[in-house]
N, C-alpha and C positions, 0 to 999 in steps of 0.2 A: 380095564376089566374090573368088575366088582368082585370082591371076595368077602367071605365071612370069617370072622374070628370070634371065639368065645371070650366074653369079658365077664369076670367075676367082680361084683361090686359089694363091698362090705361097709356097713356104718360103724365107725369107730366110736369109742366112748367119748371122745372129744367133740363129737357131733358132726365131724366131717366124713366124707365118703372116700374109700380107697378102691381103686380099680386095678386089677392085675389080669394077666392072660397067660395061660399055659401054652397058647398057640404062638405067642410072640415073645421070645426070650428077652427079658429086660424091660418089658412094658409094665410100668408102675406109675399110676397117676393118682392125684388127690384133688378133690373139689368140694365145694360147699353144698352142691346139689347133685342128684343123679344125672341130670341133663348135662351139667358141667363135666362130670367124670367121663361121660360118653364122648363129649366133644373133645376133651383132652386126650382120651384114648385113641380116637381116630387120628388126631394130629400126630401123636407119639408113634403110632403104628406106621404111619406114612414115612416119618423121619427115620425110624429104625429100618424100614424096608429099603429106603434110598441108600442109607449107609451100608447095609449088607450087600446090596446090589453093586455098589461102588467097589467093594472089596471082594466081589465074586462069590458071595454067599447069600443068594436071594432067599426070601421066605418061600415056604411051600405054598404054591398057589392053589387055593381051593375055590373054584368058581361058586358064585352065589346061586342058590337054587332059584327056580322060577316062582316057587311059592313056599312060604314058611310061616310059622306062628311065632309071634313075639309078644311077651307081656308088656303092657304099658302101665305106667304109674299115674294115678290121679291124685293131685294134692288137695287134701282137705275137703270137707263138705261144701257144697254150693247150694244156694237158694234158687229155686226156679221161679221165674216171674209168673204171677197169677193172672 
């Protein structure tokens, strides 16, 4: 089942990105790009969920909606072919 968690991504002064989630206690990841932070957060959330389920404390399951809006990040300007 797909679920949605809210992920907060912050750019640190060191130039790396930090990802945390109020929805998954203990989820803290760091990456060089936003895409990397999202990937690491997905992996970390799965591991945390598996560990909590093993000890009888599963995450609250919030089903993914059928439609939602998500911002996307475009890196730098691009030149269009003439």
